C-alpha positions, 0 to 999 in steps of 0.5 A: 470525509476526513474520518472516512479517509482515516478509516480507509487508510487505517484499514488498508494499513491493518490489512497490509501489516496483519494488524500492525504486526508485520513490517515486511511481507510474510510470503518470502517466496515472492521476494525475488519477483519484485525486480523489474530489470527493464528499469534503467537503474536495475536492482542495485540492492539485489534481485530479491531486495524489493519485497513489501515493507512498511504500512502499505507494503512498498514493493518493486524496484520502481516504487522504491526508486519513486519513493527515493526520489520523492522523499530524498532517502536512498531507498533504491540502494538501501531498501532495508531502511523501510523496515529498520526505521519507523519514520521512513516506513511511515513516510513511504506509506503516507507518500504512497497513499497520497501520491501513487495510483498503483494499478488503479486510476487514482490515489487512495487519498483521491479515492476517498476525498473525491467520493470514489469509495473504499473499493478504489483504495484497494484497487490503488494498493493491490487491485491487480492482485485482488480486484475484479474477482481475483481474490475476493477473500482479501478484498473482504478482509479489507472491507471488514477492517474499513467497516470496523474502523469506520465504526470506531471513528463514528462515521458511515463507511459510505458506498462503493466498498468493493473494487 
C-alpha cells in the first residue's frame, strides 16, 4: 500500500508539473480566474495571483488561505512563496495530498490507504475538470504515469485506476 501511495503521489506530481519541469501553471490565460471574491478575505494579492503553483499546483485564493492557516506561512498575501521557495512548494503539495479532498470526497492519501484507488486521487486533485468524461486524455496521462511509477517501485497498481 505504501508503494502504491508513493507511486500515486509521484504520478500526480509528475502530471501536474509536466514531469517536474514547471513550478507554475503554464496556461496564463487561467490566472485571473482563480479568485473567489465571495470569500471574506478576498484576494489581497490581486485578481490573478492565485494560479497553480507547486507540485500539486495549488490554486484558488481559498486553497492558499487554507494552506496559509495550516502551515503558518502567509500565502494569501504572498502566494509567490510557493514558486520561489522549494520547501514551501513541497509543504503545500504534501499538505494538499494529506488533508484536502478538493472536488472529491477524500484526500489523495485517503484514496490510496483506504483502497478507493488511483482514480479517486485524480478526483481529489482535479476531478471537477477531468473526471466523469470531462477530459479523458488528462486522466489517461495520470493513469499512464501511475502505471510507470508502480512499475518502477515494483508494485501492482491495483484497481480503480479511473475516475
